[in-house]
C-alpha positions, 0 to 999 in steps of 0.5 A, a space after each residue: 422824420 423831419 423833426 428828428 433831422 436837426 437832432 441828428 446833426 453832428 452827433 458824436 461817438 466814442 473816441 473818434 469824432 462823428 460828423 453827420 452831414 444830412 444832405 437834403 436831396 433836391 427832390 420833393 419831398 426830401 428823401 434820405 435814402 441811406 447813410 454810409 460810415 467811413 472809419 479812419 484811424 490816421 494819426 492826423 485825425 487827432 485834433 477833433 473834439 471827441 467824447 469818451 463815452 464808448 470804446 470806438 477808437 476810430 473816427 467815423 464820418 457819416 454822410 448821407 447819399 443816394 443808393 447809386 453813389 454808395 461805395 462804402 463798407 457799411 450801410 446804415 438805414 435812417 432808423 439806425 441813425 435815429 437810434 444812435 442819435 437818441 442814444 447819444 443824448 445822455 453822452 453829450 450832456 454827461 459831465 465827469 465828476 468834479 470836472 469843469 470846462 477848460 473854457 472857465 480856466 484862466 491861469 495866472 501868469 508872471 512876467 519873466 525877468 529874462 525872457 531868454 531864460 524861460 523854459 517849458 516843462 511838461 509832465 505826461 503822467 500828471 498832464 501838467 505843463 509848467 512855464 518856468 524861469 529858473 525855479 520860479 513857475 511863471 504859469 501852470 496849466 492842465 493839458 491833454 497828452 497822447 494816448 498810450 498807443 500814440 504817446 506824446 514823445 518824451 525828451 528834450 526839444 526846442 520850440 522851433 516854430 510858432 503860428 498864432 492862427 494855424 489851421 489844420 492842413 490835411 484831411 479829414 478836418 482840413 481847416 479846423 482851427 489849431 490856434 497858438 501852435 508851437 511846434 517842437 517836433 515835425 507834426 507835433 505841437 502844443 496848441 489850443 484844443 478841447 481838453 480831456 481829463 485823460 490822455 486823448 491825442 495822437 501825440 500833440 499837446 492840447 491846452 485850454 484856450 487862455 493857457 495856450 494864449 498865455 504860453 504862446 506869449 511867454 515862449 519864443 522860437 528857441 525856447 527849450 521844452 522838456 517832456 518827461 513822465 513827471 516834473 518836480 511841481 506835480 505834487 505841489 502846484 500841479 496837484 492844486 490845478 483843477 480837473 478840466 474836461 470838455 467831453 460834455 461840451 457840444 461841438 460848435 457849428 462847423 461853419 463857425 469853426 471854419 470861419 475867420 471869427 473863431 480865430 478872432 474870438 480866440 485872440 480874446 480868450 473866447 470861443 463860440 458860446 462857451 
């Protein structure tokens, strides 16, 4: 059983993130008594890196504990967790056909002649973002937008707040990095996040790391943002962009994601060992 425990760490399920926290009890030998599962469908949970291998929609947080402390709605034995862990191995390494990791993508960027004339145009149907100056596209990138039930809002907005080293404030997931945050509506922003090939967020706009870094440098407080179902460049520049999908990537260690290093790495366009 001990040999299986490392394999159980931080396994992931469905469209919600699963965090397996195997807490070793201070007894000898270590005994894992039971595990509880908590479902949380709060809109604030959208920023976790989650695969799309099952139909689960909610976020599941597994925590092990002794029987006297169990007060959750469902109880799973360690055997169930082992089975789930083994069953998810294929899901964790699966890649979408023709897709590649967003960490391999570094979009070309033009310097604007007049920074005050820069605008951002976003296509929710194509999942493409264009930074433009007049009719000239300065940068184009794949993105991930909100699902049909939690869509990215359509309309004309202004980027009114920028924060390079932002972290998540609320729980669950407090402290999770969301660098290059560009807020255009209360609780809605564009930022780095694990990119999926289909809509996957609760309304925020996730970008590849190098895209987020460069877009952040191009826009400023007051930059206009238009979010529409389509944009004129979808059939040309947008169509030439690669398909990006981070679903197959493993979750970086939580200790790394909560450390200062993740933000210093992001400034260099890298993260963990991706």
